[in-house]
N, C-alpha and C positions, 0 to 999 in steps of 0.2 A: 577660851570661849568655845561653845559647842557649835556644830555646823548650823543648827537651827538658829542660834543667835546671829551668826554671820549672815545667814540668809535673810533674817529679819532686817538687819542693817542694809543689806543690798536692796531689799524691797523698798526701803525708805530713800533710796538714791545714793547710797554710799558706794562709789565706784571701786574703792580699794577692797571693800568687803566682797563685792561681786567678783573682782579679780582674784581674790584669795580662794573663793569657792571654785571658780573656773580652773585655776591652777591645780588645786588639790584634787579635783575630780577628772582632770584631763586624762591621766593614765587609765582611770576607770572606764571612760568612754572608749579609749583605744582597745582595752581588753574585751569589751563587749563587741566592738566592731570586728575583732579577730575571729569571733565565733560564727561569722556569716560570710557568705560568698557573694561577691559582686563583680560583674564584668568590668565595671569602671575602676575597680581597685580599692584597696584598703583605705587609702587617704580620703576618698570621698565618703566612705562610711564613717570614718573617724570624725570628719567635718559634720556629717549629719548628727552623729552622737553629741557633738559639742553644741549644736543648735538645740537638740533635745535637752541638754543640760542647762543651757541658758533659759530655755522655756520653763524648766523645772524651778529655777530660781524665782522667776516671776509669778508662777502659779502655785507655789507651795503654800498650803494652808495649815500645816501643823497637825493634821489628823494622823499621820504616821511619821516615822523617823525620816529625816531628809534623805539619807542614803538609800533607803528603800524606795522612796518616791522618785528620786533621781534615777535609780536603776530602771524603773518602769518607764519613765519618760525617755531615757536614752535608748533603751531597747526597742520601744515602740516606734521611735523616730527612725531608727535604722531599718527595722522591718518594713515600715512604710516606704522608705527610700528604695529598698530592694524590690518591693512589689511594683512601685512606680517605674523603676528602671526596666523591669522585664515586661510589664503590661500583659495584654491578652496574647500577644504573639508568643511569649515564653511562659505560658500559664503553668507548665509543669514545674518551672523553677519557683513559682509562687507557693508551692507546697513544701518548701524547704524546711529542714530542721538543722539547727546549728550542730555541726558534727562534733564539736567539743562537748556538748551535753551528753552525747552518746558515749563518749570515752572519758567522762569526767574523772574517773579514777586515774587517768594518765597524768593529771596535773596536780602536783603537790607544791606547796609553798616551802616546805622544809628542804633543807639542803644537807641533811645529815646522811651518812653513808647507807644506813638501813633503809631510809625512805627512797634513796636513789635505786637501790637494788629492787625494792618492791615496785617502784615506778617502771623500771625496765621489764620486770616480769609481767606486769599488767599490760604494758605496751606490746610485748611479744605475743601475749595471749589475744589481745585485741586485734593485732594484725593477722594472726593465724586464723582467727574467726572470720574476719571480713574477707580475707584472701579466698576462702572457700566459696563465698557467695558472689564475688565480683569478677568481672572479666579482667584480663591483664591490663587493658587501658584504664579501666575504672580504678583498679587497685593502685596503679602507679600514680594516677592523677590525685587520688585521695591522700596518699602518702606525701606527695609533694605539697599538696595544699596544707596538710597538717604541719609540714615543715616551714610554712609561711610563704611559700612561693605564690606569686600572682598568677592569674589566668594566662597572661601573655608569656610569662617565664615558663610555665608548665607546657604550654603549646610549643614553644621553641625547643624545650628539652626533649619532648616526645615527637618532634617533627610533625605536628598536627596543626590544623587551624583552630583558632580560639573557640569557634562554635562547637566543633567536635569535642573539645576538652570540656567545655561548659556543659554540653549534653551528657558526657560521661560522668561528670561530677554530680549532676542532677539525678541520673539513674542510680549512682552509687549511694547517694544520700537516702533515696527512697528504700533501697535494698537494706542499708544499714539500719534504718529506722524499723524496718520490718523484722530484722534479726533480733533487735533488742526489745521490740514490743512483744514478741512471742515468748521471750524468756521471763517476762514479768508474771 
């Protein structure tokens, strides 16, 4: 059965079909959540993504493929959560850009040796480019964030408070966005 058929069953009240879609797309929500920074942590963003996925199941109308629709719902829900979390007090963080989109070439699904060599070369070039534009704190925080560390873990590793690290990441994201927008 296609995803669209599973969703149609779920919309008619079939709990096993709903569970099937939620299980299938749970990693999808997690990978989208990884693209964003949140002071409350990755788990909260994954949960928001799952709420967005659940909402997508209920509101899907068949005008696009379900995966495309689900991606939009999950990503929008996560973005809304980050904006809500930060509010006006942290308005600079509301202008975030997922750092993964900037270095998209760093992430390959292939695991062959040639792809790994290319991945390492892109990663080296990416780090060299951003290292020139970022302060030491910003660069260290970005590298740790890309390695999957939480804000509190980065703060502990750098012996800084979380607010300082959050601000450094925010500045770094703006600078990285500027670097890559001028190259286009």
